[in-house]
N, C-alpha and C positions, 0 to 999 in steps of 0.2 A: 567551573567544571562543566563539560558537556553533558547533555541529558543521557547520551548513550553510555557514559561512564559511571552513572549512578547504579547502585545495586537495584535489584528488582523492587525491594521494599521501599527504598528511597524514591524511586521513580513513581510508584503507586501513591506514596504519600504526597509527592509534589503535584501529581495529577489531581488528587482529592482536595488540595488546598484551595484557598480563595484567591486563585490567580488564573489568568487566561492561558498561561503556558506552563507545562505541556497540556494540550487539549486533544480534541479528536483527530486532528491531522497527524500528530505524533503517534497517537495510539493506532491509527490506521497503518502507519509505516511499521509500527512494532508488530501488528498482526501479519504483515507481509513477511517480516523476519521470522516470526514463529512458524508461518506457513512453510517457508523454504527450509527451516530447520527440521521440521517433521517429514517433509518429503525426502530430505537428505538422510534422515534417520532410517526411513523405510528402505531406501536404496542400499544403504550400508548394511542393513540386516538381511539383504538379499545376496550381497556379494560373499562368495565363498561357500554358499550353500549348494550341495550337489543336485538338488532338484531344480536349480535356477541357473545352471551353467550356460544355457543358451541366451540369457539376457544379462550375463555378468558384465560384459563390456558396456552395454547400454547403461547399466546401473552405475558404473564407474563414471561415465560421462554426466549422469544426472547428479551425482554427488558433487562433482566439480561445478556444474552449472548452479546448483542450489547454494553452494558455498559463495559463489560470486554474487548471487542475488541477495543473500543474507547480508553481505557487506554493504551493498547498496541501500537496502532497507534500514539498516542500523544508522547509516549516515543520514538517511531521509528523516529520521526522528528529529535531528537537530536542524536540518535544512527547512523543514516545515515550521519549526518554532521560530527560526530566523526570519522566515518570510512574513510570518505574522507580526513579528516585532517591527518589521519595515512598514507595515500598514499602520500600526499604532503610532510610530514615530512621525509618519506623514500627517496624521490627523492632529498631531500636537504642534505642527508648525504654525507660526503666527499668521493672523489674517486680519491685521489692522488696515492695511492699505490694499489698493487694487492689485498692485504688483505682488504683494505677499499672498493674496488670495489666488491669483493666477499660478504662482509657483506651487502653492499648497495644493491646488486642484491637480496639477500636473504630476506632482510627487504621489498623490493618492492613487491616481490612475496607474501610474507606473508600478507602484507597490502592489496594487490589486491584481495586476496582470501577473506579477511574479508569484503572488500568493495563490493564483489559479493554476499556473503552469506546474508548479512543484507537485501538488497533489495529483494533477493529471499525469505526471510522470510516474508517481507511485501507483496510480490505478492501471496505467498501461503496462508497467513492468510486472505488476501482480497478475494482470489478465494474461500476460505473455507466458506466465508459468503454468496456467491451468492445464494446457494440453500435456505438459510433461508430468505434472502431478497425476493426472488421470492415467497416463501410461504406467506410472510407477505403482498406482493402486491396482491396476488391472494385471500387470505382469510381475509385480514384485512379491515378496514374501507374504503369504496369505495370513500369517500370524500377526502381521503388522498393518492389516487392512484398515482397522479402525483408527490407527494413528495417522495413516495417510489421509483418511477421510476428515479427521479433525484438522489436518493441514489444509485440505481443500476448503473446508468451511471458514478457517482463519483467513484464507486467501480471499474468499468471497467478502468477508467482513472488511478486510483491508481495502478491497476495491470499492465496495459500496460506501464506506466511510470517506475515502478520498474523493469519490465522485460527489458526494454530498457537499463536501468543502468546496470543490470546484463550482458547483452550482450556486452555493451561497455567495461566493466572491463575484461571480459573473453579474449578480444583480446590481453591483455598484460600478460596473464598467461601461463606458460610453461607446466604445469601439464595437459597432454592431457586427462587423465581419468576424472579428476575434470571438465574440460571444456566440455567434451562430456556429462557427466551426467547433468550439469546445462543447457546446450543448449537443451537437450531433454525435460527437465522440462519446459523451456521457451516455446518451440514449442507447447507442449501439452496444457499448461495453456492458452496460447494466443488463440489457436484454439477454445478451449471449452468456454472460456469467451465471445468471439465475437459471437459464435453461440447462446449461452444462452441469451445474450442481445438482439440480433436480434429477437429471438423468442418472447421475452417479449414485445418488441416494437410493433410487430405485434398483440399480444394479447391485449395490452393496447388500440391500435387503434380500436379494435372491441368492447370495452366496455365503452369507453368514448364518 
């Protein structure tokens, strides 16, 4: 059974168990899914309200966008776990002969790159939602502002968790160009994410 098909209780029990999967990567993707769900909720709670007719069409587009993102993040829960399994399988390869050692090393490097790129995709997708989430919070149903903000904070958690996994995996990769490129992305996304979240927290304090 896929992780995404577990009940919430089952997923949390599996996460708490003495196993490496699901771990922080899958949980980061889950936070992305929660974030998109809450942003979609706020948009849905805005549609049909007479005080928000001027943003109704925008909110309908946001509902659709967040639904698509939610599907991606749900799938990422399993994609991240699968990537980690590739790394573990690579480390289990035999290393008795020089040829085996060479093959094992190549497979580890290949798996580590995959295990870096998938959380990078999660972080980039979640970061790509921030602007839309902020628009939803600023323009949407004021009665759901706190729900939207929880969505934004879940988005930040998904981003920061995914970036941490990227950085961890980069430590074992020999390709310096690949490592430098992803580290630059991590630094930029982290800085901009924290700045935008901080700005919105201050904005919300002024309107509630």
